[in-house]
N, C-alpha and C positions, 0 to 999 in steps of 0.2 A: 808304788806300782801294785804291790800285793793288795793294799787297801782298796785301790781303784777296782781291781778284779773282783774282790769280794763284794764291793758295793754293786757292781754290775750283775753279779750272780744273784745277789739278794733281790735286786730289782726284777730280774728275769723270773725268779721264783714267785714273787709276790704280785707283780703287776699283770693284770688281765690283758691290758693293751699289749704289753711286751710278748706275752705268750701267744696272743692272736697274731701278732706280726711275724713271730718265728714260724708258727704253723702255716701261715699264708705263704711265706717265703719258701718253706719246704715243699708245699703243695706245687708251687710254680716250678721248683727244681725237679720234682718227680715227673713232670710232664715231658721232660727230655727223654728219659728211657722209654716212656710210653710211646713217644713218636718213633723211636727206633723199632719198637715192637710192631707198630703199624706198617713201617717200611718193610719189615721182615715178612709180614702177612702178604703185602702187595707183591713182593719179590717171589714168594712161593706160588702165589696165584698166577703170576705171569709165566713162571716156569711151567706150571701145569698147562697153561694155554699153548705154550710153544710145543710141548711134548704131544699134546692132543692133536695139534695141527699137523705135526710130522706123521703121526699114526694115520690121521685122516687122509693125508696126501698119498700114502702108500696103499690104503684100502680103496679110497675113492672119495672125491670131494662132494660138495653140495651139487645136487642135480637140478639143472634147468633145461627143459626140453622145449625146443622150438621147431615145429615141423609136423608133417612133411610139407615141402614146398616144391612146386614144379619150376624147374629152370629151363626157360624157353629161349633159345637163340633166334634172332630174326634179323632181317636186313632193313635198314632205314635209308632213305634216299634224301640226299641233300642237294638241292638245286642252287646253282650260282650263276648269275648273269654277269658277263664281262663284255665291256664295250670294245669292239674291234676297230682300231683306227684306220685300218686299210679298207675294210668294207663299209665303214661308217654305220655299222649295225651292232646290235646286242646279240651275243651268242650265249646260249644256255648250256651249261655243263652239269651233269648229274653225277654225284659221288655216292657210291654205295658204302654204307657204314655197318660194321658189325655191332649189334646191340643185344642185350639180354633182358627178358622180362621175367619177373618172379611172381608166380600165381599161387594164391593161398586157397585152401579148401573151402567148399561151401559148408560142409558138415565135418566136424572133428569130434570124435568120441574117444575118450581115454578112460580105461578102467585100470586102476593101479592098486597094488598091495605092497606095503613096505614092512618087512619083518626084521626087527632088530635081532642081533645075535643074543643067544641066551646068556653068554658070558662076554662082557665088554672086553675089547682088546686092551692089553695091559703093557705098559713099559715102565719097569720099576714099580713105584707106588702109585702111578697114575693110570687112569682108565679112560678109554674113549668109547663112546656109544656110537656104533655104526649099524648100518642096515643094508639089506638087499631088496631092491624094488623090482617087481614084475609088472611090466606095463603092456597092456593090450590096447593097441591104437587102431581105430577104423575110421572110415569116413569116405568122402567123395569130393572130387574136383569138378568144377563146371566145365561145360564144353569150351574148349580153348578158343575157337573162332568167335564165339559169342562173348567171351570174357575179355579178350584183348582188343585194343584199338589198333590192330595191325592187320593188313590184308592177308588172306590165307596164303597167297603165293609168296609172301615175304617171310613166312614162318619156316624155320629150318626143322621140318618135321622129323628128320632122321637124327637130330642132335639133341633132342629133349631128354632131360634126366630129372631125377627126383633127389631133393636135398633134405637132410635132417640135421639141424644144429643142436648140439648138446654141450653143456659145460663140462662134461665128465666122460671123455672118451676112454680114459684109463680104467674106469670102473665097469665098462661093458663086459658081460660075461657070456654072451652067446653070439653066434654068427647071425647077424640081422639079415633076414630075407624079407623083401617087401613084395607083396602081391598087388600088382596094378592091373585091374581088369582081369583078374585071375591069372596073370602072367607073372611068374616068380622072377625076381631080380635080385642079384647080389648087391650089397651096399657096403662101401668101404670108405675109409678116410681119404680125402683128397686135399693135397697141400694147396693152400691159397693164402696169399698175403692179406687179402681183404676179409676172408671169412675163416676164422680159426675154429677148431673143434667142429668141423663139418664132415658129415657122412654124405657121400654122393653115390647114386646107383649107376648101374650100367645104362646105356642108352635105351630108351623105351622103344619097343617095336612099333612101327608106324600103324599097324592094324589096330592098336589100342585107340587111335583117334579117328578111325573110320566109322564113326557113329555120332549121332547128335545127342546121344545120351551122356549123362555125367560119367566120370571116370572113378570107379571105386578103388580103394586101397585098403590094405591091412598089413600090420606087422606087429611082432612081439619083441620086446627088449627086456633083458635081464641085466640089471646094473647095480653095482655096489656103490653106496653113497654114505654120506655123513651129514649131520647138521640139519639138512632140509631137502625138500623136493618141490619144484615149481614148474609151472607150465605157462607158455605164452599162448594167448587165445587167438590163434590165426584163423580159425573158422568163422564163417558168417554166423554160425551157431556152434559154439564150443561147449561141450558138456564133459565134465570131469568128475569121476567118483574115485575116492581114495580111502583105503582103510589100512590100519596098522595095529600092531600089538603094543605100540608105545602109548603110555598113559598121560603124557604131558605135551600135547601139541600146542603150537602157537600159530594161528592162522594169519598169514601175512600176505603182502602184495596189494595190488590194486583192487582186488575183488574178494569179498567174504563169501563163505559158503551160503547156500540157500537156507532160508528159514526152515527150521524143522528137520534139516538134513544132518545136523551135527549130533553125534552120539559119543560122549566121552565117559569112560569108566576106567577102573583100575586094570581092566583087561585090554584096553586099547581104545581106538576111536574110529569113527566113520564120518565122512563129510562128502558133500557133492556141491559142484559149482555149475553155473550156466552163464555164459557171457555171449551176448549178441554183438553183431557188428556195430549197431547203433550205440553200444556202451563203450566203444573204443574210440581212439583218436587217429586211426590210420585206416587206409583203404585195403582192398583185397589184391591189388596188383601194384607192383613197383617196377619201374623201368630203369635199367642201367645199374642202379645201386640199391642194394638191400640194406636198409638201416638196421641199427641195433635196437631190437624191440624188447629186450629183457626188462626194461623199466616197467613194462605192462604185465609182467609175469605175476602169477598168484600161486598160492599153495600153502605149505605148512613148514614150520621149523619143528624138528623133533628136539625140543629144548630139554636140557637137564635141569630139574628143579633146583632151587637155590642151593648151591653146593657149599661144602664145609668152609671153603675159604671166604665166600661171601658172608656166611654166618659169623665167622671169626672176625671179619673186618667190621661187621655191624656191632658185634659185641665190644670190640676195642673202642668204638666210638663212644661207648658209655663209660670208658675208663676214667674220664675226668670226673664223672658223677660218682663212681665207686670210690676213687681215691679221696675226693673232696669230702664226701659224706662220712667215710670211715675216720679220716683225720678229725673231722668236726665232732664225731661221737667221742673220740678219745679226749679232745679238748674239753668238751662239756663234762665228761667224767672227771677230768683233772680239776675243773673249776668247782664241781659239786663236792668231790671227795677231798680236795686239797692235797691229793697225792701228786708229787712232782714227777713229770714224765720228761726225760732228757730229749733234746732235739735228735740225738743219734737214734734213740728208740723210735721216734716218729719216722725217721728215714728207713729203718729196718722194716717197719710195718708197711710203709709205702712201697718199698721194693718187693716185699712179699706179694702185695696186690698186683704189681706189674708182672711178676712171675706167673700169675694165673694165665695170662694171655699167651706167653710162650709155651707153657704146658698144654694149653688148649689146642694151639695150632699143631704142636708136635704129635700129640696123642691122636688128634682127629685124622691125621694122615694115615694112620694105621688102624683106625677103628671108627665107629659111628660118632657123629657129633654129640649126641646125647651122652654116650658113655664117656667121651672125652671131657665134656662139660662137668659131669658128675665127679670124675676123678680129679680134674684140676681144681674145681671148686671145693671139693672135700679136703684135698691136700692143703690148700691155702687157708681154708677155714680152721682146720686143725692146728696149723702152724701159728696163725695169729691168736687163736684162743689160748693155746699153750703158752705163747709168749706173754699174752696179757695176764695170764694167771700169775706169772712171776712179777710183772710190773705192778699190778694193782693189788697184790697181796690178799686175794680172796676169791670167792667163786661168783659172787653176785654180778659184778661188773663184767668179767670174762664171758659169763653166760649171756648177759645182755648184748655184748658185742657179737657173740656167735649167732644169736637170734637175729640181730639187725643185719649182719653181713649175709647170713643165709637167706633172709627174706629179700634182700637186695639182689642177690644173684638169681634167685627164683623169679623175681619181677623182671629182670633183664632177659632171662631165657624166654619168658612168655612173650615179651615185646618182639624179640627177633623172630619168633615163629609166626607172628601176625603180619599181615600185609595191609589190608584195607583199614584195619582198626588200630594199627600200631601207634599213630599219632594221638588218637583219642585215649587209648589206654595209658600211654606214656604220660600224657598231660595230667590225667586224673591221678596217676600214681605219684608224680612229682608234687602235685598239689597236696596230696595226703602226707608225703614226706615233709614238706615245708610246714604244714600245720602241726605235725608231731614235734618237730624241732622247736617251733615257737611255743608250744605248750610246755615242753620239758624245760626250756630255758627261761620261762616267764619269771621264776623266783630268784634267779641269779642277780646278785647285787653288782651290776656292771660299773657302778660308780666307786666301788671299793677297790682301791689300788694298793692297799697295804697288805 
């Protein structure tokens, strides 16, 4: 038994194939803790999203403004002819039904300014970017008699009100007062199973409609929000201008800002939109039911640039490359120098490489990603270099390993900072690494198994 063990040990020490098989097996084994680290990063990222969402809900969620809309009750008449067996004639009965029309503005002008808080809201180690938006809304409605396909005598003139739909009632920070034809009207939430998050005004005075001219309106709204701000283009001609001190907008929705209107800098952004009725897929008047028009909204998301968790996750994806190349370098050194490296020592080196990612995510939660990357990379680099100094009995090979690993970490950091050119730079870098390995290993006698 002892002789068999000695022969296996000798074969393991002398056979190139055996050493390659052992290193390959250890490489696959080390992918297990690497996957655990990836799961940890995902878990921490999800926890941050949950906490951020909780903070946003208390401050104010994403804003989507749809309005104003005139809510116009009217009478509809339904005639029914019934045959009378007694008189042998048809009798006509007329039933009066209560109906509602929803009229959109001819012109809708919105000027908005969204200012983020100087210090993000914090809960524990997590931060949430929130803002306060000041919206100045003006415009006009068309003459009701001309706009509706309803006789004037059927319109309930003394029951007309104005509606504003918003996704964020909780965030409103002022008493909204609407001027309709220079008549001030209070507006407040009205419970409705059909239309949630709806503000509805007092009944409009009838004298507002005693003219053939359009009906002008104006109101201001101050609202706390998070993530984004959007508008539904209800006007025949909808114009929106928006500015903010946030430096990373993402323009989203059905319509993009006008050419030349976008200005983005480190101090904030400005943008303007114009949407005409012909650009939409819905009309200016709806009868009986007001559909959900939020899919037609446009605006901007105040996005957070790639956060540390995303960067850590992208870094961990290159863990296979780092572990594989590092073990390969040690294998090549072993073959060239004929210094025996025990499988246990390979495992220790691999675990040290995996620890880089746990250090990275832990430190980045309390500091900047760059500082965390430098500290984690420097610690692992020093650990492996010092360990290699003992294994390889000299300075040449440890310094080579330190230079190789440092260059690899630097290369990965550059890749994760890139967006459009990440694939190009990564492909060129991998090609250069492969060429270097082929060049270094060209003189190894792979056929020598003794």
